[in-house]
Structure formats: C-alpha cells, structure tokens
C-alpha positions in Angstrom: 7.2 4.8 -16.5 10.1 3.2 -13.9 9.2 3.3 -10.7 12.1 2.5 -7.7 11.8 2.3 -4.4 9.7 0.7 -1.7 6.5 2.2 -2.9 4.3 0.6 -5.7 2.2 3.2 -7.9 -0.9 2.9 -5.8 1.2 4.3 -2.4 2.8 7.1 -5.1 -0.7 8.1 -5.9 -1.8 8.0 -2.7 0.8 10.2 -1.5 1.0 12.5 -4.3 -2.8 12.9 -3.9 -3.0 13.4 -0.1 0.2 16.0 0.2 -0.1 19.6 1.4 3.2 20.6 0.8 4.8 22.1 -2.0 6.8 20.1 -4.8 10.3 21.3 -5.6 10.8 21.5 -9.0 14.2 21.5 -10.6 15.1 22.6 -14.2 17.2 24.5 -16.3 18.1 28.1 -17.3 18.8 29.0 -21.1 22.6 29.7 -19.8 22.2 25.7 -18.6 22.5 26.9 -14.9 20.4 24.7 -12.5 17.1 26.5 -10.8 14.9 25.3 -8.4 11.4 26.9 -7.4 8.5 25.2 -5.0 5.0 25.5 -6.5 1.9 24.1 -5.4 0.7 21.3 -6.9 -1.9 18.4 -7.6 -1.3 15.1 -8.9 -3.5 13.0 -11.3 -0.7 11.0 -12.6 1.0 13.9 -13.6 2.3 16.7 -11.7 0.1 20.3 -12.3 1.4 23.8 -11.2 0.1 27.2 -11.8 2.1 30.0 -12.2 2.4 33.6 -13.6 2.5 34.0 -17.3 5.6 36.3 -17.2 7.5 33.7 -14.5 11.2 33.1 -15.3 10.5 29.4 -14.9 7.9 29.6 -17.5 10.7 31.0 -19.8 13.0 28.3 -18.7 10.8 25.5 -19.6 9.6 27.0 -23.3 13.8 26.6 -23.6 14.0 23.1 -21.9 11.3 20.6 -20.7 13.6 18.3 -19.1 12.5 18.8 -15.0 13.2 17.1 -11.7 10.8 17.1 -9.0 10.6 16.4 -5.4 7.2 15.9 -2.8 8.4 15.3 0.7 7.1 15.8 4.4 8.6 18.5 6.2 8.8 16.4 9.2 10.1 12.9 10.7 9.9 10.4 9.6 11.0 11.6 6.1 9.3 10.4 3.2 8.4 11.2 -0.1 8.7 11.0 -4.1 11.1 12.2 -6.3 10.9 12.2 -10.2 12.1 13.3 -13.2 10.1 14.0 -16.6 9.0 16.7 -19.2 7.3 19.9 -18.5 4.6 21.2 -20.9 3.2 25.1 -20.4 0.1 26.1 -21.3 -2.2 29.2 -20.6 -4.7 28.9 -17.7 -7.3 31.9 -19.4 -9.6 30.9 -16.6 -7.6 30.1 -14.0 -9.2 26.9 -13.6 -6.5 25.3 -12.5 -5.0 28.1 -9.8 -8.5 27.9 -8.0 -8.2 24.5 -7.7 -4.8 24.7 -6.3 -5.8 27.6 -3.7 -8.9 25.5 -2.7 -6.3 22.4 -1.8 -3.8 24.5 0.1 -6.0 27.0 1.3 -9.2 26.0 1.3 -10.9 28.3 -0.4 -10.2 31.6 -2.8 -11.9 33.9 -0.2 -8.3 35.1 1.4 -5.6 37.9 0.1 -3.5 35.4 -1.6 -6.1 34.3 -3.9 -7.2 38.1 -4.4 -3.7 39.0 -5.5 -3.3 35.9 -7.4 -7.1 35.9 -9.1 -6.4 40.1 -10.4 -7.9 39.9 -13.9 -4.9 41.4 -15.6 -2.8 38.7 -14.2 -1.9 36.1 -17.0 -1.7 32.7 -15.2 -0.1 29.5 -16.8 -0.5 25.6 -16.1 2.7 23.3 -16.1 2.0 19.8 -16.1 5.2 17.4 -15.6 4.6 14.2 -17.3 6.7 11.8 -14.9 9.3 9.4 -17.0 10.6 8.1 -13.6 9.1 8.2 -10.1 11.0 7.1 -6.8 9.8 6.8 -3.7 11.6 6.7 0.1 9.8 6.1 3.5 12.6 6.4 6.6 9.6 5.6 8.7 11.2 2.3 10.0 14.5 3.4 11.2 13.1 6.9 12.3 10.0 5.7 14.0 6.5 7.2 14.0 6.3 11.1 15.0 4.7 9.6 17.8 7.5 7.5 19.3 
C-alpha cells in the first residue's frame, strides 16, 4: 500500500481508530456518474461500513468496486486521511457490524435510531474497503490548535 503525507501508518491507524465522524465514500454509478455518500465506519486496516441491502450504493459497488474515501475533522485545525481502494459488499445477516457502529457512534443500541435500523425485516450489508493508497494531511502547524 502506498502511504503519503505527514503521518506514518501508526498515526493514520490512530486517527482512523479514534475518529467519530462519518467516512465520505465516493464511487461511480452504472451510468458512470460520480456518487458520494457519508457512512459510519470502523477501521481495522480497512474501512468497514454498513448500509441497507436495498441502498443504491450496494448496487453501484456491485457494478464497480473502485472507491475513494475521506475521513477528516469538521473543526479547525483541519486534518484527516483520504484514500482509494476496492470495496467488497457482503451480507450482515446478524447485523453484527451495524451493532458495533451503533455502539461506536451512539454509545449503544437503546435509542430510536437503533430501533429503526435493527428492525428484523431490514436487510443489512457490510462494505469493506481495502485501501491501495492512503494520504494524510494536518494543517495544525499553519492553523494553530483549537485552543489558540
């Protein structure tokens, strides 16, 4: 894997492991139009997302698995990681990944969002993005810290 930017792999892993903002995922539609969507994710050396099996994104990735992605802070000083790779879509019949993401982003499954997403009739899929390239950036040096 190619890694560029100011951070080494350990710092990238740390940032992506701690980030609680959505990943912005870019792909192409079957008509070759650009598409972007924001999803909750986890990081284990790959980007792991969950979505409804009926989501357009699942169909788009079945047609073309090439993706780009970005995870970045929403407040100054801006920093983050962007990359590209290939996405694999597979069933998440027990909604194991979705439950983990609900815990990561909402602190548990005892909430209205979880109730809606975990309905038994809702089919879920996992999206696993194996990165080929990661690029980090960190504007802390030129923007100062949030406390300045």
